N, C-alpha and C positions, 0 to 999 in steps of 0.2 A: 181310599175313598177321598173325594174332594167335596167341600161344602162351599157354595158360592153366596156372597152377599153383595148388595149393590145399593148405592145411594139412589134415590129416585130423581135427583137433579139431572138436568140435561148434560150430556157428555160425560157422565161418571162412568168409570170403568168398573167392571165386576171385581171383587176381591175373592180370591180362591183360598180356602183354608184346608190344609191337609188334615185328615182324620185317620187314625190307625184302624178303625172299624166303624160300621154304621152307628149313628147317634141314637140313643134311646129317648132323648128329649132335648128341647132347646128353650131358652128364656133370655130375655133382655136382663142385664144387671140393673139393680135398683137405680143407678145414676144414668142409665140408658146409653153408656159409652162402650159397653162390652157385650159380647154374645157369650152366654154360659151354655156349654154343651155337655150333656151326660154321655160319656163313652166308657163302656164297661163299668168298672168300679171307680171311676174318676170323674170329677167335675172339672172341665177345662174352661178357661177363660180366654177369649180373643178380643182385642181392641178392634172396634168397628172402623176406626179411622185408618188403620194401616194393616190390620191382620196380626200384629204382634201377639205372641202367646204370653198370656198373663199367668197368674198363680194356677197351680194344679192342686186340687183338693181331693185327696184319696178318701174313699169310703170303704167299709168292711165287706161290702158285696155289691153286685151289679145294681146300677141306678135304673129304675124302671120309668120314671117320669120326673119332670121338672115343672115348676109354676113360679112365675115371678111377675111383678108389675112395676113399671117405672115409678119412682118416688116412694115406694114402700121398702124399707130397709131389710127385708127378709126374702129368701128364695127357698121354696119348699122342695125337698128332695124325697122322692118315694123309693123305697126298697121293699120288695115283697109286698106285704100287706100293711106296712108301716110308713109313716112319714117321719123321717129321721133328723131333718134340719130345716 
């Protein structure tokens, strides 16, 4: 599966990010420079500037949803019926 991102500026080329399976959620990182993607039981990080893979954060079970907001130093990760981080 591929996930595409693109800068809205004129002439920008889409950035394609390979994913091992469909994402369960996506959010911008607190600094707005990375895309955080829930895939299975892992939270993956991709730099929006060039698609580089950042840290991989493992969780004990499948990630159901993500929520984040630029400027807020927290990203919420939902698993089952609980928010865990």
